[in-house]
PAZAPA-4460 file (N, C-alpha, C; in steps of 0.05 Angstrom, whole numbers, plus 32768, in hexadecimal, padded with zeros to 4 digits):
% residues 244
    n_x    n_y    n_z   ca_x   ca_y   ca_z    c_x    c_y    c_z   seq   type   mol
   7E4A   7E85   80BC   7E57   7E70   80A9   7E6F   7E6B   80BB     1      C     A
   7E77   7E6E   80D9   7E89   7E69   80E6   7EA8   7E73   80E1     2      G     A
   7EBE   7E68   80DE   7ED5   7E72   80DE   7EE9   7E5C   80DB     3      S     A
   7EFF   7E68   80CE   7F15   7E54   80C6   7F1C   7E49   80E0     4      V     A
   7F2E   7E2F   80D8   7F38   7E23   80F1   7F5B   7E21   80F3     5      L     A
   7F5D   7E21   810B   7F82   7E22   810C   7F85   7E03   8106     6      N     A
   7FA7   7E00   810C   7FAD   7DE5   8100   7F9D   7DCB   8117     7      I     A
   7F96   7DD4   812A   7F89   7DBF   8142   7F6A   7DBB   813A     8      N     A
   7F62   7DCD   8128   7F47   7DCA   811F   7F33   7DE4   812E     9      G     A
   7F3D   7DF0   813D   7F33   7E06   8152   7F2D   7E25   8143    10      E     A
   7F1D   7E2E   814C   7F13   7E48   8146   7F22   7E5E   815C    11      V     A
   7F37   7E6E   8151   7F3D   7E84   815A   7F41   7E9C   814F    12      E     A
   7F37   7EAB   8154   7F2B   7EC9   814A   7F38   7EE0   8156    13      M     A
   7F3A   7EF6   813F   7F48   7F0F   8145   7F32   7F21   813B    14      D     A
   7F37   7F3F   814A   7F21   7F52   813E   7F2C   7F6A   814D    15      A     A
   7F29   7F80   8137   7F34   7F9B   8145   7F1B   7FB3   813A    16      S     A
   7F1B   7FCA   8149   7F08   7FDF   8147   7F16   7FF8   8153    17      I     A
   7F11   800F   8138   7F1A   802B   8142   7F05   8040   813B    18      M     A
   7F09   8050   814D   7EF8   806B   8148   7F08   8082   8140    19      D     A
   7F03   808D   812C   7F13   809E   8124   7F15   80BD   8130    20      G     A
   7F01   80BC   813A   7EF6   80DB   8149   7F10   80E1   8162    21      K     A
   7F1E   80CB   8174   7F34   80CF   8186   7F46   80BB   8186    22      D     A
   7F44   80AB   816D   7F58   8092   816A   7F55   807B   8182    23      L     A
   7F42   8079   818F   7F38   8064   81A4   7F36   804C   8191    24      S     A
   7F40   802E   819C   7F44   8019   818F   7F44   8007   81A2    25      A     A
   7F38   7FEE   819A   7F39   7FD2   81AB   7F3E   7FBE   8196    26      G     A
   7F48   7FAC   819D   7F4B   7F90   8190   7F53   7F7B   81A0    27      A     A
   7F49   7F65   8195   7F4D   7F4A   81A3   7F58   7F35   8191    28      V     A
   7F68   7F21   8199   7F74   7F0C   8184   7F74   7EF4   8198    29      S     A
   7F75   7EE0   8188   7F70   7EC0   818D   7F59   7EBC   81A6    30      S     A
   7F46   7EC8   819E   7F2F   7EC6   81AC   7F1C   7EB0   81A3    31      V     A
   7F12   7EA1   81B8   7F05   7E87   81AF   7EE6   7E8A   81BF    32      R     A
   7ED7   7E74   81B7   7EBF   7E73   81C3   7EAC   7E8C   81C3    33      C     A
   7EB6   7EA3   81B0   7EA9   7EBA   81AC   7E96   7EBE   8195    34      I     A
   7E81   7EC6   8192   7E75   7EC4   817C   7E7C   7EDB   816B    35      A     A
   7E7F   7EF6   8178   7E86   7F0B   816B   7EA0   7F1F   8177    36      N     A
   7EB6   7F0F   816D   7EC4   7F1B   817B   7ECB   7F3D   8178    37      P     A
   7EC2   7F4D   8162   7EC2   7F5F   815F   7EB1   7F73   8174    38      I     A
   7EA0   7F67   8182   7E8C   7F74   8197   7E9D   7F76   81AF    39      K     A
   7EB2   7F60   81B3   7EC3   7F60   81C4   7EDC   7F74   81C4    40      L     A
   7EE2   7F79   81AB   7EF8   7F8A   81A4   7EEF   7FAA   81AC    41      A     A
   7ED2   7FAC   81A3   7EC4   7FC4   81AC   7EC6   7FC9   81CA    42      R     A
   7EC3   7FB3   81DC   7EC4   7FB5   81F4   7EDA   7FBC   81FF    43      L     A
   7EF1   7FB3   81F5   7F0A   7FB7   81F9   7F0F   7FD8   81F9    44      V     A
   7F05   7FE4   81DE   7F0B   7FFF   81DB   7EFB   800F   81EF    45      M     A
   7EE5   8007   81F5   7ECF   801B   8201   7ED5   8013   821F    46      E     A
   7EDB   7FFA   822D   7ED9   7FF9   824C   7EF3   7FF6   8258    47      K     A
   7F0B   7FF9   8247   7F20   7FF0   8251   7F3B   8004   8248    48      T     A
   7F4F   800B   8259   7F63   801E   8251   7F78   8015   8242    49      P     A
   7F70   7FFD   8236   7F84   7FF0   8223   7F7B   7FF0   8208    50      H     A
   7F8A   7FEE   81F0   7F7F   7FE7   81D8   7F83   7FCA   81CD    51      C     A
   7F8C   7FB0   81E0   7F95   7F9A   81D0   7F8F   7F83   81E6    52      F     A
   7F78   7F72   81E9   7F7C   7F58   81FB   7F7E   7F3F   81E6    53      L     A
   7F8A   7F2D   81F5   7F92   7F13   81E7   7F89   7EF8   81F7    54      T     A
   7F85   7EE9   81E8   7F80   7ECB   81F2   7F70   7EC8   8210    55      D     A
   7F7B   7EC1   8225   7F6E   7EBE   823E   7F6B   7ED4   8248    56      Q     A
   7F76   7EEC   8242   7F76   7F02   824F   7F5A   7F10   8243    57      G     A
   7F57   7F0D   8228   7F3E   7F14   8219   7F24   7F05   821E    58      A     A
   7F2F   7EEB   8228   7F14   7ED9   8231   7F06   7EDF   824B    59      A     A
   7F1E   7EEB   825C   7F15   7EF1   8279   7F09   7F0B   8273    60      K     A
   7F0C   7F1C   826D   7F01   7F38   8264   7EE5   7F2E   8258    61      F     A
   7EDF   7F20   8246   7EC3   7F1B   8238   7EB3   7F11   824C    62      A     A
   7EC0   7EFB   8260   7EAA   7EF4   827A   7EA4   7F0A   828C    63      A     A
   7EBC   7F1E   8291   7EB4   7F33   82A3   7E9E   7F4B   8299    64      A     A
   7E99   7F49   827C   7E8A   7F60   826E   7E70   7F4C   8265    65      M     A
   7E6B   7F31   8270   7E5B   7F23   8268   7E50   7F19   824B    66      G     A
   7E65   7F1F   823C   7E63   7F13   8221   7E62   7EF1   8223    67      V     A
   7E4A   7EEE   821C   7E46   7ECE   8216   7E57   7EC5   8209    68      P     A
   7E64   7EA7   8217   7E71   7E90   8210   7E65   7E7F   81FB    69      E     A
   7E6D   7E75   81EA   7E62   7E5F   81D9   7E6E   7E4D   81D2    70      I     A
   7E67   7E30   81D8   7E76   7E17   81CF   7E87   7E1F   81AF    71      P     A
   7E9C   7E15   81B2   7EB3   7E1E   819C   7EA8   7E0E   8183    72      G     A
   7E9E   7DF6   8186   7E8D   7DE3   816B   7E7E   7DF5   815F    73      E     A
   7E73   7E09   816F   7E53   7E10   8160   7E66   7E28   8146    74      Q     A
   7E7E   7E2F   814E   7E8C   7E3E   813A   7E9B   7E33   8128    75      L     A
   7E9B   7E13   8128   7EA8   7E05   8114   7E95   7DFC   8102    76      V     A
   7E97   7E00   80E8   7E84   7DF4   80D2   7E8E   7DDB   80C1    77      T     A
   7E81   7DCD   80B7   7E89   7DB7   80A9   7E9B   7DBF   8090    78      E     A
   7E95   7DD8   8080   7EA1   7DE4   806E   7EBC   7DE3   8078    79      K     A
   7EC3   7DF0   808D   7ED7   7DFF   8099   7EEB   7DE8   80A0    80      N     A
   7EDC   7DCD   80A9   7EEE   7DB8   80B5   7EF8   7DA7   8096    81      K     A
   7EE7   7DAE   807F   7EF3   7D9D   806B   7F09   7DB2   805B    82      K     A
   7F0E   7DCC   8062   7F1E   7DDD   805C   7F37   7DD4   8064    83      R     A
   7F32   7DD5   807D   7F4D   7DCE   808C   7F5C   7DAE   8087    84      L     A
   7F46   7D9C   8085   7F58   7D81   807D   7F5E   7D8A   805E    85      E     A
   7F58   7D94   804A   7F67   7D9A   8036   7F7C   7DAA   802C    86      K     A
   7F7D   7DBF   804B   7F97   7DCB   8046   7FAB   7DBA   8055    87      E     A
   7FA4   7DA5   8067   7FBA   7D91   8078   7FC2   7D82   8062    88      K     A
   7FB4   7D74   804A   7FBB   7D64   803B   7FCA   7D73   8025    89      L     A
   7FC8   7D8A   801E   7FD7   7D9A   800A   7FEF   7DA9   801C    90      E     A
   7FF4   7D9D   8034   8007   7DA6   8045   8004   7DC8   804D    91      K     A
   7FF1   7DCE   804D   7FE7   7DE8   8054   7FF9   7DFD   804F    92      G     A
   8009   7E03   803B   8023   7E1A   8039   800F   7E36   8038    93      A     A
   8012   7E48   804F   8007   7E5F   804D   8016   7E78   803D    94      Q     A
   8010   7E74   8023   8019   7E85   8012   8014   7EA3   8014    95      K     A
   8024   7EBA   800D   8018   7ED2   800B   7FFE   7ED5   7FF7    96      S     A
   7FFE   7EC2   7FE5   7FE3   7EC6   7FD5   7FCE   7EB8   7FD2    97      D     A
   7FCF   7EA4   7FEF   7FBA   7E90   7FF4   7F9F   7E9A   7FFE    98      C     A
   7F94   7EAB   7FEF   7F7A   7EB9   7FF3   7F6A   7EA7   7FF9    99      Q     A
   7F63   7E8D   7FF5   7F4E   7E7E   8000   7F4A   7E76   8017   100      K     A
   7F66   7E7A   8020   7F69   7E6E   8041   7F5F   7E84   8058   101      N     A
   7F55   7E9E   8047   7F49   7EB6   805A   7F2C   7EB5   8062   102      L     A
   7F28   7EC2   8076   7F11   7EC2   807F   7F0B   7EE3   8090   103      G     A
   7F0B   7EF8   8086   7F10   7F10   8090   7EF2   7F22   808B   104      T     A
   7EEA   7F30   809C   7ED6   7F41   809D   7ED9   7F59   80A3   105      V     A
   7ED7   7F72   8093   7EE0   7F90   8096   7EC8   7FA0   8090   106      G     A
   7ECF   7FB6   80A2   7EB6   7FCA   8097   7EC1   7FE9   809C   107      A     A
   7EBE   7FFE   8091   7EC4   8017   8097   7EAF   8029   8095   108      V     A
   7EAB   8040   80A4   7E91   804B   80A7   7E97   8068   80A6   109      A     A
   7E83   807F   809E   7E84   8097   80A8   7E70   80A3   80B2   110      L     A
   7E69   80B1   80C4   7E4A   80BA   80CA   7E47   80DB   80C5   111      D     A
   7E34   80E0   80D0   7E27   80FC   80C4   7E39   810D   80D5   112      C     A
   7E40   810A   80EB   7E61   811F   80FB   7E74   811A   80EE   113      R     A
   7E7C   810F   80DB   7E95   810E   80CF   7EA8   80FA   80E0   114      G     A
   7E9E   80E2   80EE   7EAC   80D5   80FC   7EAE   80BB   80EB   115      N     A
   7EC5   80B1   80EB   7ECA   8098   80D8   7ED8   8084   80EE   116      V     A
   7ED0   8069   80E3   7ED6   8053   80F3   7EDE   803C   80E2   117      A     A
   7EEA   8024   80F1   7EEE   8009   80E3   7EEA   7FF4   80F6   118      Y     A
   7EE4   7FDE   80EA   7EE8   7FC1   80F1   7EEE   7FAC   80EB   119      A     A
   7EFF   7FA0   80F2   7F09   7F86   80E6   7F0A   7F6C   80FB   120      T     A
   7EFC   7F57   80E9   7F03   7F42   80F9   7F02   7F2A   80E7   121      S     A
   7F12   7F14   80F2   7F1D   7F00   80E2   7F20   7EE7   80F4   122      T     A
   7F21   7EC8   80E8   7F27   7EB6   80FA   7F47   7EB2   80EB   123      G     A
   7F50   7EC0   80D8   7F6E   7EBB   80CE   7F6E   7EAD   80B5   124      G     A
   7F80   7E98   80BD   7F8C   7E89   80A4   7F87   7E6D   80A5   125      I     A
   7F7A   7E5E   8098   7F72   7E3B   8099   7F91   7E30   80A1   126      V     A
   7F8D   7E1F   80B5   7FA6   7E0F   80B9   7FBA   7E1D   80CB   127      N     A
   7FB5   7E39   80D7   7FC8   7E48   80E5   7FD4   7E38   8100   128      K     A
   7FEE   7E44   8100   7FF3   7E36   811F   7FE0   7E46   8133   129      M     A
   7FE8   7E34   8144   7FCF   7E3D   8160   7FE5   7E55   816D   130      V     A
   7FCE   7E71   8170   7FD5   7E81   817E   7FE2   7E98   8167   131      G     A
   7FE0   7E92   814E   7FEC   7EA4   8138   7FD7   7EBF   813C   132      R     A
   7FE5   7ED4   8137   7FD5   7EED   8132   7FDD   7EF8   811C   133      V     A
   7FC9   7F01   8109   7FCC   7F0D   80F3   7FC6   7F30   80F0   134      G     A
   7FC0   7F33   80DD   7FC0   7F56   80DA   7FA6   7F5D   80EA   135      D     A
   7F8C   7F50   80E5   7F74   7F5F   80EE   7F72   7F69   8104   136      S     A
   7F84   7F62   811C   7F7E   7F6C   8135   7F90   7F84   813E   137      P     A
   7FA4   7F89   8128   7FC0   7F9A   812B   7FB2   7FB6   8121   138      C     A
   7FAB   7FC9   8130   7FA6   7FE5   8129   7FC1   7FEE   8118   139      I     A
   7FBA   7FF5   80FE   7FCA   7FFD   80EA   7FD0   7FEB   80D6   140      G     A
   7FCC   7FD8   80DA   7FCD   7FBE   80C5   7FB6   7FB0   80BF   141      S     A
   7FA3   7FAC   80D0   7F86   7FA4   80C8   7F74   7FBB   80C7   142      G     A
   7F7B   7FCB   80CE   7F6E   7FE8   80CB   7F75   8001   80D5   143      G     A
   7F67   801C   80D0   7F6E   8032   80DD   7F5B   8046   80DD   144      Y     A
   7F55   8053   80EF   7F40   8069   80E8   7F47   8080   80F6   145      A     A
   7F43   809D   80E9   7F4E   80B5   80F6   7F3C   80C6   80E5   146      D     A
   7F2E   80D7   80F5   7F1E   80EB   80E7   7F29   80FB   80D4   147      N     A
   7F43   8101   80D6   7F4F   811A   80C5   7F58   8108   80AB   148      D     A
   7F53   80F6   80A8   7F5E   80E6   8090   7F45   80D4   8082   149      I     A
   7F41   80BB   8092   7F2E   80A9   808D   7F2E   808F   809D   150      G     A
   7F26   8079   808C   7F21   8067   8097   7F29   804D   8086   151      A     A
   7F36   8034   808F   7F3C   8021   807D   7F3A   8004   808A   152      I     A
   7F30   7FF0   8080   7F34   7FD9   808C   7F41   7FC3   8073   153      S     A
   7F4F   7FB0   807F   7F60   7F9D   806A   7F5B   7F89   806D   154      T     A
   7F62   7F75   8052   7F5E   7F5F   8052   7F76   7F4C   8047   155      T     A
   7F77   7F35   8045   7F93   7F2C   8038   7FA1   7F19   8043   156      G     A
   7FBD   7F15   803B   7FD0   7F09   804C   7FDE   7F16   8063   157      H     A
   7FD5   7F0F   807C   7FD9   7F1B   8095   7FF3   7F23   8096   158      G     A
   8007   7F0F   8095   8022   7F15   809D   8030   7F29   8087   159      E     A
   8028   7F28   806E   8030   7F3E   805E   8022   7F5C   8064   160      S     A
   800B   7F58   806A   7FFE   7F77   8077   800A   7F7F   808B   161      I     A
   8014   7F6C   809E   801D   7F77   80BC   8036   7F89   80B4   162      L     A
   804C   7F76   80A5   8065   7F7D   809B   8062   7F9B   8091   163      K     A
   8053   7F9F   807E   804F   7FC0   8071   803B   7FD7   8082   164      V     A
   802D   7FC8   8098   8014   7FD5   80A1   8004   7FED   8096   165      N     A
   7FF5   7FD7   8083   7FE9   7FDB   8067   7FD1   7FF1   8070   166      L     A
   7FC3   7FF0   8082   7FAE   8006   8088   7FB8   801D   808A   167      A     A
   7FCD   8020   809D   7FDA   803B   80A3   7FEB   8046   8087   168      R     A
   7FFE   8031   807E   800B   803B   8062   7FEF   8049   804D   169      L     A
   7FDD   8042   8045   7FC6   8043   803E   7FC4   8061   8041   170      T     A
   7FB8   8069   8058   7FB3   8080   8064   7FC5   8095   8066   171      L     A
   7FE3   808D   8067   7FF8   80A1   8060   7FF8   80AD   8046   172      F     A
   7FF9   809A   8033   7FF4   80A5   801A   7FDB   80BA   8015   173      H     A
   7FC6   80B3   8021   7FB1   80C8   801D   7FB7   80E2   8028   174      L     A
   7FC8   80E2   8042   7FD2   80F6   8050   7FE7   8108   803D   175      E     A
   7FF3   80FB   802F   8009   8108   801F   7FFA   8116   8006   176      Q     A
   7FE0   810D   8000   7FD5   811B   7FE7   7FCA   8108   7FD3   177      G     A
   7FCC   80F0   7FDD   7FC5   80DD   7FC4   7FA8   80DD   7FC7   178      K     A
   7F98   80D4   7FB0   7F7B   80CE   7FAD   7F7B   80B3   7FBD   179      T     A
   7F5F   80B0   7FBF   7F5C   8091   7FCC   7F68   8079   7FBB   180      L     A
   7F64   807B   7FA4   7F6B   8069   7F8F   7F89   8064   7F90   181      E     A
   7F98   807A   7F90   7FB3   807A   7F8D   7FBC   8070   7FA4   182      E     A
   7FB1   8078   7FB5   7FB7   806A   7FDA   7FB8   8053   7FDA   183      A     A
   7FA3   8045   7FD1   7F9D   802A   7FD0   7FB5   801A   7FBD   184      A     A
   7FB4   8026   7FA9   7FC7   8017   7F95   7FE2   8018   7F98   185      N     A
   7FE9   802C   7FA3   8006   802C   7FAF   8008   801B   7FC8   186      L     A
   7FF6   8017   7FD6   8001   8008   7FEF   7FFF   7FE7   7FED   187      S     A
   7FE8   7FE4   7FD7   7FE6   7FCB   7FD4   7FFC   7FBD   7FBF   188      L     A
   8002   7FD4   7FAD   8015   7FCC   7F9C   8033   7FC5   7FA8   189      G     A
   8039   7FDA   7FC2   804A   7FD7   7FCA   8051   7FBD   7FE0   190      Y     A
   8039   7FB1   7FEB   803A   7F97   7FF6   803F   7F81   7FE5   191      M     A
   8038   7F7F   7FCC   8036   7F71   7FB7   8058   7F6F   7FAD   192      K     A
   805E   7F82   7FA3   807B   7F86   7F9A   808F   7F7C   7FAF   193      S     A
   808A   7F88   7FC7   809F   7F82   7FD9   809A   7F65   7FE0   194      K     A
   8087   7F5B   7FEA   8083   7F40   7FF8   806F   7F2A   7FED   195      L     A
   8067   7F2E   7FCF   805A   7F1D   7FC5   8038   7F1F   7FD3   196      K     A
   8037   7F2B   7FE4   801C   7F2B   7FF0   8009   7F3A   7FE5   197      G     A
   7FEE   7F25   7FE6   7FDB   7F35   7FD9   7FC4   7F3A   7FEC   198      L     A
   7FB1   7F4C   7FE3   7F9E   7F56   7FF9   7F8A   7F6D   7FEF   199      G     A
   7F7B   7F72   7FFE   7F65   7F8C   7FFD   7F5E   7F97   8011   200      G     A
   7F4D   7FAD   8002   7F48   7FC1   801B   7F2E   7FCE   801A   201      L     A
   7F28   7FDD   8025   7F0A   7FEE   8025   7F19   8006   802F   202      I     A
   7F12   801F   8028   7F1E   8037   802E   7F0A   804F   8027   203      L     A
   7F08   805E   8043   7EF0   8071   803F   7EFE   808E   8045   204      I     A
   7EFD   80A2   8035   7F09   80BE   8040   7EF8   80CD   8054   205      S     A
   7F00   80DE   8062   7EF3   80F4   8074   7EDC   80FF   8067   206      K     A
   7EDA   80FE   804D   7EC5   8111   803D   7EB0   80FA   8030   207      T     A
   7EB5   80E1   8039   7EA2   80CD   802F   7EA6   80BB   8019   208      G     A
   7EBB   80C8   8003   7EBE   80B6   7FF1   7ECD   809B   7FF6   209      D     A
   7ECA   8088   7FE4   7ED8   8073   7FF1   7EE0   8060   7FD5   210      W     A
   7EEA   804E   7FDC   7EFC   8039   7FC5   7F02   801B   7FD0   211      V     A
   7EFB   8009   7FC0   7F04   7FF3   7FC4   7F1A   7FE6   7FB2   212      V     A
   7F30   7FD8   7FBF   7F44   7FCE   7FAF   7F4B   7FB6   7FB9   213      K     A
   7F57   7FA2   7FA9   7F65   7F8A   7FAC   7F77   7F84   7F94   214      W     A
   7F89   7F74   7FA1   7F9D   7F67   7F8C   7F99   7F4B   7F8D   215      T     A
   7F89   7F3B   7F9E   7F7D   7F22   7F98   7F6C   7F20   7F81   216      S     A
   7F62   7F02   7F83   7F56   7EFB   7F66   7F39   7F0A   7F69   217      A     A
   7F2B   7F0C   7F85   7F13   7F19   7F7F   7F11   7F24   7FA4   218      S     A
   7EFE   7F32   7FA8   7EF8   7F3A   7FC3   7ED9   7F4C   7FC4   219      M     A
   7EC6   7F36   7FD4   7EAF   7F3C   7FD6   7EAB   7F58   7FEA   220      P     A
   7E9B   7F6C   7FDF   7E9D   7F8C   7FE9   7E82   7F94   7FE2   221      W     A
   7E79   7FA7   7FFC   7E60   7FB5   7FF3   7E64   7FCD   7FFC   222      A     A
   7E56   7FE4   7FF5   7E58   7FFF   8001   7E40   8009   7FFC   223      A     A
   7E37   801D   8012   7E1E   802D   800D   7E22   8047   8016   224      A     A
   7E1B   8057   8004   7E19   8070   8002   7E03   807E   7FF5   225      K     A
   7DF6   8093   7FFE   7DDF   80A6   7FF0   7DCB   8090   7FEA   226      D     A
   7DC2   8083   7FF5   7DAB   806F   7FF1   7DAE   8057   7FDB   227      G     A
   7DCC   8054   7FD2   7DD2   803E   7FC1   7DE0   802A   7FD0   228      K     A
   7DE1   8016   7FC8   7DF5   7FFD   7FD0   7E07   7FF5   7FB9   229      L     A
   7E1C   7FF7   7FBC   7E32   7FEE   7FA7   7E3E   7FD7   7FAC   230      H     A
   7E44   7FC2   7F9A   7E4C   7FAA   7FA1   7E58   7F9C   7F8B   231      S     A
   7E6C   7F85   7F98   7E76   7F7A   7F82   7E8F   7F65   7F8C   232      G     A
   7E99   7F58   7F78   7EAD   7F42   7F82   7EC5   7F43   7F75   233      I     A
   7EBC   7F42   7F55   7ED5   7F3D   7F45   7EE1   7F5C   7F3E   234      D     A
   7EF8   7F59   7F2F   7EFD   7F78   7F28   7EEF   7F84   7F12   235      V     A
   7EE7   7F9B   7F11   7ED7   7FA9   7F00   7EB6   7FA3   7EFF   236      D     A
   7EB0   7F8D   7F16   7E92   7F8B   7F1D   7E8A   7F99   7F33   237      E     A
   7E76   7FA7   7F2B   7E67   7FBB   7F39   7E49   7FBC   7F38   238      T     A
   7E37   7FB6   7F4C   7E19   7FBB   7F45   7E10   7FCA   7F5C   239      T     A
   7DFD   7FDD   7F50   7DF6   7FF2   7F60   7DD6   7FEA   7F5C   240      V     A
   7DD0   7FEC   7F7D   7DB1   7FEB   7F7F   7DAB   7FFB   7F9A   241      T     A
   7D8B   8005   7F94   7D7E   8014   7FAC   7D7E   8003   7FC4   242      D     A
   7D84   801B   7FD7   7D7F   800F   7FF5   7D67   8011   7FFD   243      L     A
   7D5D   7FFF   800A   7D3C   8001   8010   7D37   8015   8023   244      P     A
***
């Protein structure tokens, strides 16, 4: 489905990933011509002593790792061109509640050995300035993973999420003995009351319990556990089906 476009009609993508076993992490920002930036973020984690590479440095690293480069226009869809045109006509005010302009994908997981991880990837906000970096590649904002606590991936208004370190804030509440639901509500509520920023999160504990929460109008989500697939979009909407 491509990615949202910056003010110049170009794709710039951000991504981050973290392993809760040893807190190893990798992130990239402002990458272009890469089909799956999350794979590049994982290479940063596994193949470098660093946590974060950006722009030209990330591009050079991708080439060194043999990551195939694809023409940027292949990442641009007609739908996203129209979204950009519409935002420019509306003067593209990037408000804290402007969920229609977002395009983030996130995941959290717990394996049979008790290891947790998160991954978050995004094209950012429609009509963003060139070089704008949001929350998704920033460890502690776009996500966090620690085997002693759990894992989280966030979405929403990036600037608000950055200011409150939404991911780490939520896990802090868990550390303080709050339930998953309480931790999610406290952190999202704080961001909304302090900054009027809307967002959402997926959160899993070290024991495998999970919760999804959001303050925006809706958030597509899915969770797999014990042979069941749980999914929904709107508040109080949950569908449960058997996994194949």
